PDB file of N, CA, C and O in Angstrom:
ATOM      1  N   UNK A   1      -4.604  12.043  18.787  1.00  0.00           N
ATOM      2  CA  UNK A   1      -3.472  12.056  19.675  1.00  0.00           C
ATOM      3  C   UNK A   1      -3.147  13.500  20.039  1.00  0.00           C
ATOM      4  O   UNK A   1      -3.164  14.396  19.195  1.00  0.00           O
ATOM      5  N   UNK A   2      -2.854  13.692  21.300  1.00  0.00           N
ATOM      6  CA  UNK A   2      -2.476  15.020  21.783  1.00  0.00           C
ATOM      7  C   UNK A   2      -1.161  14.913  22.544  1.00  0.00           C
ATOM      8  O   UNK A   2      -1.026  14.091  23.450  1.00  0.00           O
ATOM      9  N   UNK A   3      -0.210  15.731  22.178  1.00  0.00           N
ATOM     10  CA  UNK A   3       1.019  15.822  22.956  1.00  0.00           C
ATOM     11  C   UNK A   3       0.759  16.815  24.077  1.00  0.00           C
ATOM     12  O   UNK A   3       0.521  17.998  23.831  1.00  0.00           O
ATOM     13  N   UNK A   4       0.806  16.326  25.298  1.00  0.00           N
ATOM     14  CA  UNK A   4       0.501  17.148  26.461  1.00  0.00           C
ATOM     15  C   UNK A   4       1.739  17.875  26.996  1.00  0.00           C
ATOM     16  O   UNK A   4       1.626  18.952  27.583  1.00  0.00           O
ATOM     17  N   UNK A   5       2.908  17.287  26.792  1.00  0.00           N
ATOM     18  CA  UNK A   5       4.130  17.901  27.319  1.00  0.00           C
ATOM     19  C   UNK A   5       5.341  17.368  26.552  1.00  0.00           C
ATOM     20  O   UNK A   5       5.397  16.195  26.182  1.00  0.00           O
ATOM     21  N   UNK A   6       6.294  18.249  26.326  1.00  0.00           N
ATOM     22  CA  UNK A   6       7.588  17.866  25.752  1.00  0.00           C
ATOM     23  C   UNK A   6       8.687  18.368  26.675  1.00  0.00           C
ATOM     24  O   UNK A   6       8.649  19.501  27.155  1.00  0.00           O
ATOM     25  N   UNK A   7       9.654  17.512  26.911  1.00  0.00           N
ATOM     26  CA  UNK A   7      10.828  17.892  27.681  1.00  0.00           C
ATOM     27  C   UNK A   7      12.040  17.645  26.805  1.00  0.00           C
ATOM     28  O   UNK A   7      11.902  17.396  25.608  1.00  0.00           O
ATOM     29  N   UNK A   8      13.218  17.712  27.387  1.00  0.00           N
ATOM     30  CA  UNK A   8      14.441  17.558  26.605  1.00  0.00           C
ATOM     31  C   UNK A   8      14.406  16.339  25.687  1.00  0.00           C
ATOM     32  O   UNK A   8      14.580  16.471  24.476  1.00  0.00           O
ATOM     33  N   UNK A   9      14.186  15.175  26.245  1.00  0.00           N
ATOM     34  CA  UNK A   9      14.242  13.953  25.443  1.00  0.00           C
ATOM     35  C   UNK A   9      13.046  13.034  25.674  1.00  0.00           C
ATOM     36  O   UNK A   9      13.121  11.838  25.392  1.00  0.00           O
ATOM     37  N   UNK A  10      11.964  13.572  26.175  1.00  0.00           N
ATOM     38  CA  UNK A  10      10.769  12.756  26.360  1.00  0.00           C
ATOM     39  C   UNK A  10       9.517  13.598  26.160  1.00  0.00           C
ATOM     40  O   UNK A  10       9.557  14.827  26.218  1.00  0.00           O
ATOM     41  N   UNK A  11       8.401  12.907  25.923  1.00  0.00           N
ATOM     42  CA  UNK A  11       7.112  13.589  25.791  1.00  0.00           C
ATOM     43  C   UNK A  11       6.021  12.695  26.355  1.00  0.00           C
ATOM     44  O   UNK A  11       6.174  11.479  26.471  1.00  0.00           O
ATOM     45  N   UNK A  12       4.909  13.342  26.703  1.00  0.00           N
ATOM     46  CA  UNK A  12       3.729  12.636  27.191  1.00  0.00           C
ATOM     47  C   UNK A  12       2.611  12.883  26.190  1.00  0.00           C
ATOM     48  O   UNK A  12       2.335  14.020  25.808  1.00  0.00           O
ATOM     49  N   UNK A  13       1.967  11.783  25.770  1.00  0.00           N
ATOM     50  CA  UNK A  13       0.862  11.880  24.824  1.00  0.00           C
ATOM     51  C   UNK A  13      -0.346  11.116  25.323  1.00  0.00           C
ATOM     52  O   UNK A  13      -0.232  10.159  26.088  1.00  0.00           O
ATOM     53  N   UNK A  14      -1.518  11.568  24.866  1.00  0.00           N
ATOM     54  CA  UNK A  14      -2.782  10.899  25.145  1.00  0.00           C
ATOM     55  C   UNK A  14      -3.404  10.564  23.796  1.00  0.00           C
ATOM     56  O   UNK A  14      -3.428  11.403  22.895  1.00  0.00           O
ATOM     57  N   UNK A  15      -3.903   9.344  23.655  1.00  0.00           N
ATOM     58  CA  UNK A  15      -4.489   8.885  22.402  1.00  0.00           C
ATOM     59  C   UNK A  15      -5.989   8.659  22.522  1.00  0.00           C
ATOM     60  O   UNK A  15      -6.511   8.426  23.612  1.00  0.00           O
ATOM     61  N   UNK A  16      -6.663   8.731  21.400  1.00  0.00           N
ATOM     62  CA  UNK A  16      -8.066   8.374  21.308  1.00  0.00           C
ATOM     63  C   UNK A  16      -8.195   6.912  20.910  1.00  0.00           C
ATOM     64  O   UNK A  16      -7.216   6.267  20.534  1.00  0.00           O
ATOM     65  N   UNK A  17      -9.415   6.400  21.000  1.00  0.00           N
ATOM     66  CA  UNK A  17      -9.720   4.999  20.687  1.00  0.00           C
ATOM     67  C   UNK A  17      -8.841   4.049  21.497  1.00  0.00           C
ATOM     68  O   UNK A  17      -8.332   3.057  20.976  1.00  0.00           O
ATOM     69  N   UNK A  18      -8.676   4.366  22.761  1.00  0.00           N
ATOM     70  CA  UNK A  18      -7.848   3.565  23.654  1.00  0.00           C
ATOM     71  C   UNK A  18      -8.685   2.539  24.405  1.00  0.00           C
ATOM     72  O   UNK A  18      -9.914   2.553  24.338  1.00  0.00           O
ATOM     73  N   UNK A  19      -8.018   1.671  25.104  1.00  0.00           N
ATOM     74  CA  UNK A  19      -8.641   0.617  25.884  1.00  0.00           C
ATOM     75  C   UNK A  19      -8.179   0.747  27.338  1.00  0.00           C
ATOM     76  O   UNK A  19      -7.201   1.430  27.642  1.00  0.00           O
ATOM     77  N   UNK A  20      -8.907   0.077  28.215  1.00  0.00           N
ATOM     78  CA  UNK A  20      -8.481   0.014  29.609  1.00  0.00           C
ATOM     79  C   UNK A  20      -8.703   1.307  30.378  1.00  0.00           C
ATOM     80  O   UNK A  20      -9.517   2.151  30.002  1.00  0.00           O
ATOM     81  N   UNK A  21      -7.958   1.432  31.461  1.00  0.00           N
ATOM     82  CA  UNK A  21      -8.089   2.582  32.352  1.00  0.00           C
ATOM     83  C   UNK A  21      -7.487   3.823  31.695  1.00  0.00           C
ATOM     84  O   UNK A  21      -6.648   3.701  30.803  1.00  0.00           O
ATOM     85  N   UNK A  22      -7.904   5.012  32.126  1.00  0.00           N
ATOM     86  CA  UNK A  22      -7.288   6.232  31.592  1.00  0.00           C
ATOM     87  C   UNK A  22      -5.772   6.210  31.822  1.00  0.00           C
ATOM     88  O   UNK A  22      -5.299   5.962  32.932  1.00  0.00           O
ATOM     89  N   UNK A  23      -5.031   6.474  30.754  1.00  0.00           N
ATOM     90  CA  UNK A  23      -3.577   6.396  30.825  1.00  0.00           C
ATOM     91  C   UNK A  23      -2.950   7.334  29.805  1.00  0.00           C
ATOM     92  O   UNK A  23      -3.627   7.873  28.929  1.00  0.00           O
ATOM     93  N   UNK A  24      -1.656   7.514  29.938  1.00  0.00           N
ATOM     94  CA  UNK A  24      -0.903   8.320  28.981  1.00  0.00           C
ATOM     95  C   UNK A  24       0.361   7.577  28.596  1.00  0.00           C
ATOM     96  O   UNK A  24       0.792   6.650  29.282  1.00  0.00           O
ATOM     97  N   UNK A  25       0.939   7.998  27.498  1.00  0.00           N
ATOM     98  CA  UNK A  25       2.128   7.368  26.947  1.00  0.00           C
ATOM     99  C   UNK A  25       3.331   8.283  27.154  1.00  0.00           C
ATOM    100  O   UNK A  25       3.263   9.485  26.897  1.00  0.00           O
ATOM    101  N   UNK A  26       4.412   7.710  27.614  1.00  0.00           N
ATOM    102  CA  UNK A  26       5.671   8.425  27.785  1.00  0.00           C
ATOM    103  C   UNK A  26       6.614   7.903  26.709  1.00  0.00           C
ATOM    104  O   UNK A  26       6.879   6.703  26.636  1.00  0.00           O
ATOM    105  N   UNK A  27       7.119   8.806  25.878  1.00  0.00           N
ATOM    106  CA  UNK A  27       7.992   8.431  24.764  1.00  0.00           C
ATOM    107  C   UNK A  27       9.359   9.077  24.911  1.00  0.00           C
ATOM    108  O   UNK A  27       9.471  10.246  25.279  1.00  0.00           O
ATOM    109  N   UNK A  28      10.384   8.311  24.623  1.00  0.00           N
ATOM    110  CA  UNK A  28      11.739   8.823  24.473  1.00  0.00           C
ATOM    111  C   UNK A  28      12.202   8.400  23.076  1.00  0.00           C
ATOM    112  O   UNK A  28      11.494   7.649  22.406  1.00  0.00           O
ATOM    113  N   UNK A  29      13.354   8.856  22.627  1.00  0.00           N
ATOM    114  CA  UNK A  29      13.807   8.425  21.303  1.00  0.00           C
ATOM    115  C   UNK A  29      13.986   6.904  21.174  1.00  0.00           C
ATOM    116  O   UNK A  29      13.883   6.355  20.078  1.00  0.00           O
ATOM    117  N   UNK A  30      14.253   6.234  22.296  1.00  0.00           N
ATOM    118  CA  UNK A  30      14.564   4.804  22.234  1.00  0.00           C
ATOM    119  C   UNK A  30      13.635   3.908  23.039  1.00  0.00           C
ATOM    120  O   UNK A  30      13.849   2.697  23.077  1.00  0.00           O
ATOM    121  N   UNK A  31      12.618   4.455  23.679  1.00  0.00           N
ATOM    122  CA  UNK A  31      11.775   3.642  24.549  1.00  0.00           C
ATOM    123  C   UNK A  31      10.396   4.271  24.704  1.00  0.00           C
ATOM    124  O   UNK A  31      10.172   5.424  24.335  1.00  0.00           O
ATOM    125  N   UNK A  32       9.481   3.485  25.257  1.00  0.00           N
ATOM    126  CA  UNK A  32       8.125   3.972  25.508  1.00  0.00           C
ATOM    127  C   UNK A  32       7.551   3.247  26.715  1.00  0.00           C
ATOM    128  O   UNK A  32       7.912   2.109  27.011  1.00  0.00           O
ATOM    129  N   UNK A  33       6.651   3.932  27.399  1.00  0.00           N
ATOM    130  CA  UNK A  33       5.976   3.346  28.551  1.00  0.00           C
ATOM    131  C   UNK A  33       4.565   3.918  28.617  1.00  0.00           C
ATOM    132  O   UNK A  33       4.268   4.960  28.033  1.00  0.00           O
ATOM    133  N   UNK A  34       3.711   3.215  29.339  1.00  0.00           N
ATOM    134  CA  UNK A  34       2.336   3.648  29.555  1.00  0.00           C
ATOM    135  C   UNK A  34       2.116   3.708  31.057  1.00  0.00           C
ATOM    136  O   UNK A  34       2.412   2.753  31.776  1.00  0.00           O
ATOM    137  N   UNK A  35       1.585   4.856  31.536  1.00  0.00           N
ATOM    138  CA  UNK A  35       1.284   4.999  32.968  1.00  0.00           C
ATOM    139  C   UNK A  35      -0.171   5.403  33.140  1.00  0.00           C
ATOM    140  O   UNK A  35      -0.742   6.105  32.305  1.00  0.00           O
ATOM    141  N   UNK A  36      -0.762   4.945  34.245  1.00  0.00           N
ATOM    142  CA  UNK A  36      -2.137   5.337  34.533  1.00  0.00           C
ATOM    143  C   UNK A  36      -2.166   6.798  34.945  1.00  0.00           C
ATOM    144  O   UNK A  36      -1.205   7.321  35.511  1.00  0.00           O
ATOM    145  N   UNK A  37      -3.267   7.437  34.656  1.00  0.00           N
ATOM    146  CA  UNK A  37      -3.407   8.839  35.057  1.00  0.00           C
ATOM    147  C   UNK A  37      -3.754   8.934  36.535  1.00  0.00           C
ATOM    148  O   UNK A  37      -3.273   9.830  37.228  1.00  0.00           O
ATOM    149  N   UNK A  38      -4.578   8.027  37.019  1.00  0.00           N
ATOM    150  CA  UNK A  38      -5.031   8.106  38.407  1.00  0.00           C
ATOM    151  C   UNK A  38      -3.917   7.839  39.412  1.00  0.00           C
ATOM    152  O   UNK A  38      -3.743   8.605  40.360  1.00  0.00           O
ATOM    153  N   UNK A  39      -3.162   6.760  39.214  1.00  0.00           N
ATOM    154  CA  UNK A  39      -2.162   6.372  40.216  1.00  0.00           C
ATOM    155  C   UNK A  39      -0.722   6.545  39.745  1.00  0.00           C
ATOM    156  O   UNK A  39       0.210   6.427  40.540  1.00  0.00           O
ATOM    157  N   UNK A  40      -0.536   6.825  38.453  1.00  0.00           N
ATOM    158  CA  UNK A  40       0.780   6.955  37.837  1.00  0.00           C
ATOM    159  C   UNK A  40       1.565   5.652  37.850  1.00  0.00           C
ATOM    160  O   UNK A  40       2.791   5.648  37.733  1.00  0.00           O
ATOM    161  N   UNK A  41       0.838   4.545  37.996  1.00  0.00           N
ATOM    162  CA  UNK A  41       1.469   3.227  37.965  1.00  0.00           C
ATOM    163  C   UNK A  41       1.903   2.896  36.537  1.00  0.00           C
ATOM    164  O   UNK A  41       1.250   3.290  35.571  1.00  0.00           O
ATOM    165  N   UNK A  42       2.991   2.181  36.422  1.00  0.00           N
ATOM    166  CA  UNK A  42       3.485   1.733  35.133  1.00  0.00           C
ATOM    167  C   UNK A  42       2.629   0.563  34.661  1.00  0.00           C
ATOM    168  O   UNK A  42       2.552  -0.465  35.333  1.00  0.00           O
ATOM    169  N   UNK A  43       1.980   0.721  33.494  1.00  0.00           N
ATOM    170  CA  UNK A  43       1.145  -0.341  32.941  1.00  0.00           C
ATOM    171  C   UNK A  43       1.927  -1.241  31.985  1.00  0.00           C
ATOM    172  O   UNK A  43       1.755  -2.460  31.989  1.00  0.00           O
ATOM    173  N   UNK A  44       2.773  -0.642  31.180  1.00  0.00           N
ATOM    174  CA  UNK A  44       3.546  -1.428  30.224  1.00  0.00           C
ATOM    175  C   UNK A  44       4.741  -0.621  29.739  1.00  0.00           C
ATOM    176  O   UNK A  44       4.819   0.594  29.926  1.00  0.00           O
ATOM    177  N   UNK A  45       5.662  -1.330  29.113  1.00  0.00           N
ATOM    178  CA  UNK A  45       6.834  -0.675  28.564  1.00  0.00           C
ATOM    179  C   UNK A  45       7.856  -0.336  29.634  1.00  0.00           C
ATOM    180  O   UNK A  45       7.744  -0.731  30.794  1.00  0.00           O
ATOM    181  N   UNK A  46       8.856   0.414  29.192  1.00  0.00           N
ATOM    182  CA  UNK A  46       9.925   0.807  30.115  1.00  0.00           C
ATOM    183  C   UNK A  46      10.673   1.996  29.532  1.00  0.00           C
ATOM    184  O   UNK A  46      11.006   2.022  28.347  1.00  0.00           O
ATOM    185  N   UNK A  47      10.927   2.963  30.372  1.00  0.00           N
ATOM    186  CA  UNK A  47      11.818   4.072  30.057  1.00  0.00           C
ATOM    187  C   UNK A  47      12.802   4.161  31.213  1.00  0.00           C
ATOM    188  O   UNK A  47      12.572   3.578  32.273  1.00  0.00           O
ATOM    189  N   UNK A  48      13.885   4.880  31.018  1.00  0.00           N
ATOM    190  CA  UNK A  48      14.875   4.959  32.092  1.00  0.00           C
ATOM    191  C   UNK A  48      14.265   5.595  33.343  1.00  0.00           C
ATOM    192  O   UNK A  48      13.301   6.356  33.264  1.00  0.00           O
ATOM    193  N   UNK A  49      14.841   5.269  34.482  1.00  0.00           N
ATOM    194  CA  UNK A  49      14.289   5.680  35.775  1.00  0.00           C
ATOM    195  C   UNK A  49      14.155   7.194  35.905  1.00  0.00           C
ATOM    196  O   UNK A  49      13.157   7.677  36.442  1.00  0.00           O
ATOM    197  N   UNK A  50      15.127   7.941  35.432  1.00  0.00           N
ATOM    198  CA  UNK A  50      15.064   9.405  35.546  1.00  0.00           C
ATOM    199  C   UNK A  50      13.906   9.960  34.730  1.00  0.00           C
ATOM    200  O   UNK A  50      13.168  10.823  35.206  1.00  0.00           O
ATOM    201  N   UNK A  51      13.741   9.471  33.501  1.00  0.00           N
ATOM    202  CA  UNK A  51      12.638   9.930  32.660  1.00  0.00           C
ATOM    203  C   UNK A  51      11.303   9.574  33.289  1.00  0.00           C
ATOM    204  O   UNK A  51      10.388  10.398  33.308  1.00  0.00           O
ATOM    205  N   UNK A  52      11.179   8.358  33.805  1.00  0.00           N
ATOM    206  CA  UNK A  52       9.925   7.949  34.438  1.00  0.00           C
ATOM    207  C   UNK A  52       9.614   8.842  35.636  1.00  0.00           C
ATOM    208  O   UNK A  52       8.467   9.246  35.828  1.00  0.00           O
ATOM    209  N   UNK A  53      10.612   9.146  36.427  1.00  0.00           N
ATOM    210  CA  UNK A  53      10.422  10.025  37.588  1.00  0.00           C
ATOM    211  C   UNK A  53       9.973  11.420  37.149  1.00  0.00           C
ATOM    212  O   UNK A  53       9.045  11.981  37.732  1.00  0.00           O
ATOM    213  N   UNK A  54      10.618  11.981  36.135  1.00  0.00           N
ATOM    214  CA  UNK A  54      10.251  13.309  35.638  1.00  0.00           C
ATOM    215  C   UNK A  54       8.846  13.303  35.028  1.00  0.00           C
ATOM    216  O   UNK A  54       8.060  14.223  35.260  1.00  0.00           O
ATOM    217  N   UNK A  55       8.540  12.276  34.258  1.00  0.00           N
ATOM    218  CA  UNK A  55       7.218  12.184  33.640  1.00  0.00           C
ATOM    219  C   UNK A  55       6.130  12.042  34.692  1.00  0.00           C
ATOM    220  O   UNK A  55       5.079  12.675  34.586  1.00  0.00           O
ATOM    221  N   UNK A  56       6.368  11.227  35.700  1.00  0.00           N
ATOM    222  CA  UNK A  56       5.381  11.074  36.780  1.00  0.00           C
ATOM    223  C   UNK A  56       5.201  12.380  37.544  1.00  0.00           C
ATOM    224  O   UNK A  56       4.079  12.725  37.914  1.00  0.00           O
ATOM    225  N   UNK A  57       6.271  13.101  37.782  1.00  0.00           N
ATOM    226  CA  UNK A  57       6.164  14.381  38.491  1.00  0.00           C
ATOM    227  C   UNK A  57       5.329  15.366  37.686  1.00  0.00           C
ATOM    228  O   UNK A  57       4.473  16.057  38.238  1.00  0.00           O
ATOM    229  N   UNK A  58       5.581  15.431  36.372  1.00  0.00           N
ATOM    230  CA  UNK A  58       4.790  16.332  35.534  1.00  0.00           C
ATOM    231  C   UNK A  58       3.331  15.882  35.518  1.00  0.00           C
ATOM    232  O   UNK A  58       2.426  16.698  35.689  1.00  0.00           O
ATOM    233  N   UNK A  59       3.106  14.594  35.315  1.00  0.00           N
ATOM    234  CA  UNK A  59       1.737  14.068  35.259  1.00  0.00           C
ATOM    235  C   UNK A  59       0.995  14.292  36.570  1.00  0.00           C
ATOM    236  O   UNK A  59      -0.206  14.564  36.566  1.00  0.00           O
ATOM    237  N   UNK A  60       1.692  14.181  37.674  1.00  0.00           N
ATOM    238  CA  UNK A  60       1.057  14.382  38.970  1.00  0.00           C
ATOM    239  C   UNK A  60       0.501  15.800  39.099  1.00  0.00           C
ATOM    240  O   UNK A  60      -0.596  15.989  39.626  1.00  0.00           O
ATOM    241  N   UNK A  61       1.236  16.783  38.630  1.00  0.00           N
ATOM    242  CA  UNK A  61       0.768  18.166  38.749  1.00  0.00           C
ATOM    243  C   UNK A  61      -0.216  18.550  37.645  1.00  0.00           C
ATOM    244  O   UNK A  61      -0.859  19.597  37.731  1.00  0.00           O
ATOM    245  N   UNK A  62      -0.342  17.724  36.618  1.00  0.00           N
ATOM    246  CA  UNK A  62      -1.252  18.008  35.497  1.00  0.00           C
ATOM    247  C   UNK A  62      -2.280  16.895  35.300  1.00  0.00           C
ATOM    248  O   UNK A  62      -2.806  16.698  34.205  1.00  0.00           O
ATOM    249  N   UNK A  63      -2.551  16.179  36.377  1.00  0.00           N
ATOM    250  CA  UNK A  63      -3.451  15.024  36.316  1.00  0.00           C
ATOM    251  C   UNK A  63      -4.832  15.393  35.787  1.00  0.00           C
ATOM    252  O   UNK A  63      -5.392  14.662  34.969  1.00  0.00           O
ATOM    253  N   UNK A  64      -5.386  16.504  36.234  1.00  0.00           N
ATOM    254  CA  UNK A  64      -6.734  16.905  35.788  1.00  0.00           C
ATOM    255  C   UNK A  64      -6.747  17.176  34.288  1.00  0.00           C
ATOM    256  O   UNK A  64      -7.698  16.804  33.599  1.00  0.00           O
ATOM    257  N   UNK A  65      -5.710  17.814  33.782  1.00  0.00           N
ATOM    258  CA  UNK A  65      -5.620  18.085  32.341  1.00  0.00           C
ATOM    259  C   UNK A  65      -5.497  16.790  31.544  1.00  0.00           C
ATOM    260  O   UNK A  65      -6.140  16.633  30.506  1.00  0.00           O
ATOM    261  N   UNK A  66      -4.675  15.862  32.028  1.00  0.00           N
ATOM    262  CA  UNK A  66      -4.516  14.584  31.347  1.00  0.00           C
ATOM    263  C   UNK A  66      -5.831  13.818  31.304  1.00  0.00           C
ATOM    264  O   UNK A  66      -6.213  13.277  30.267  1.00  0.00           O
ATOM    265  N   UNK A  67      -6.515  13.780  32.439  1.00  0.00           N
ATOM    266  CA  UNK A  67      -7.780  13.051  32.496  1.00  0.00           C
ATOM    267  C   UNK A  67      -8.834  13.700  31.612  1.00  0.00           C
ATOM    268  O   UNK A  67      -9.586  13.000  30.935  1.00  0.00           O
ATOM    269  N   UNK A  68      -8.900  15.004  31.609  1.00  0.00           N
ATOM    270  CA  UNK A  68      -9.862  15.699  30.757  1.00  0.00           C
ATOM    271  C   UNK A  68      -9.590  15.407  29.281  1.00  0.00           C
ATOM    272  O   UNK A  68     -10.527  15.199  28.510  1.00  0.00           O
ATOM    273  N   UNK A  69      -8.344  15.390  28.893  1.00  0.00           N
ATOM    274  CA  UNK A  69      -8.007  15.103  27.500  1.00  0.00           C
ATOM    275  C   UNK A  69      -8.286  13.649  27.154  1.00  0.00           C
ATOM    276  O   UNK A  69      -8.777  13.358  26.063  1.00  0.00           O
ATOM    277  N   UNK A  70      -7.984  12.739  28.059  1.00  0.00           N
ATOM    278  CA  UNK A  70      -8.279  11.323  27.822  1.00  0.00           C
ATOM    279  C   UNK A  70      -9.778  11.139  27.632  1.00  0.00           C
ATOM    280  O   UNK A  70     -10.211  10.427  26.726  1.00  0.00           O
ATOM    281  N   UNK A  71     -10.566  11.779  28.484  1.00  0.00           N
ATOM    282  CA  UNK A  71     -12.031  11.669  28.355  1.00  0.00           C
ATOM    283  C   UNK A  71     -12.539  12.312  27.074  1.00  0.00           C
ATOM    284  O   UNK A  71     -13.474  11.798  26.461  1.00  0.00           O
ATOM    285  N   UNK A  72     -11.948  13.416  26.660  1.00  0.00           N
ATOM    286  CA  UNK A  72     -12.358  14.067  25.411  1.00  0.00           C
ATOM    287  C   UNK A  72     -12.080  13.157  24.216  1.00  0.00           C
ATOM    288  O   UNK A  72     -12.900  13.048  23.305  1.00  0.00           O
ATOM    289  N   UNK A  73     -10.916  12.508  24.228  1.00  0.00           N
ATOM    290  CA  UNK A  73     -10.533  11.654  23.105  1.00  0.00           C
ATOM    291  C   UNK A  73     -11.171  10.270  23.154  1.00  0.00           C
ATOM    292  O   UNK A  73     -11.194   9.561  22.148  1.00  0.00           O
ATOM    293  N   UNK A  74     -11.685   9.884  24.312  1.00  0.00           N
ATOM    294  CA  UNK A  74     -12.284   8.559  24.498  1.00  0.00           C
ATOM    295  C   UNK A  74     -13.671   8.672  25.117  1.00  0.00           C
ATOM    296  O   UNK A  74     -13.909   8.114  26.188  1.00  0.00           O
ATOM    297  N   UNK A  75     -14.589   9.380  24.470  1.00  0.00           N
ATOM    298  CA  UNK A  75     -15.895   9.637  25.091  1.00  0.00           C
ATOM    299  C   UNK A  75     -16.692   8.375  25.372  1.00  0.00           C
ATOM    300  O   UNK A  75     -17.499   8.356  26.302  1.00  0.00           O
ATOM    301  N   UNK A  76     -16.489   7.325  24.597  1.00  0.00           N
ATOM    302  CA  UNK A  76     -17.220   6.083  24.818  1.00  0.00           C
ATOM    303  C   UNK A  76     -16.790   5.376  26.094  1.00  0.00           C
ATOM    304  O   UNK A  76     -17.500   4.495  26.578  1.00  0.00           O
ATOM    305  N   UNK A  77     -15.649   5.744  26.642  1.00  0.00           N
ATOM    306  CA  UNK A  77     -15.126   5.133  27.874  1.00  0.00           C
ATOM    307  C   UNK A  77     -15.586   5.869  29.132  1.00  0.00           C
ATOM    308  O   UNK A  77     -15.390   5.384  30.247  1.00  0.00           O
ATOM    309  N   UNK A  78     -16.195   7.037  28.951  1.00  0.00           N
ATOM    310  CA  UNK A  78     -16.632   7.820  30.115  1.00  0.00           C
ATOM    311  C   UNK A  78     -17.849   7.182  30.752  1.00  0.00           C
ATOM    312  O   UNK A  78     -18.784   6.765  30.068  1.00  0.00           O
ATOM    313  N   UNK A  79     -17.821   7.113  32.054  1.00  0.00           N
ATOM    314  CA  UNK A  79     -18.951   6.536  32.795  1.00  0.00           C
ATOM    315  C   UNK A  79     -19.801   7.628  33.397  1.00  0.00           C
ATOM    316  O   UNK A  79     -20.799   7.341  34.057  1.00  0.00           O
TER     317      UNK A  79
END
């Protein structure tokens, strides 16, 4: 697991041994969500709208870094 970013009350992490499309996890003290790296679509979970907006904005500008880390941690998923 790699923490890619921390903000006031949320963080974005990428895990190894994952399934499905490349994605990252958004965590707050009380909630969690999963978004795709490619489209930033919400795959599962729920966080408040402001946190989701901030996390998507950060992920959008750091998409290449997120994808590179996802591929590093999930080499068997690379095509």
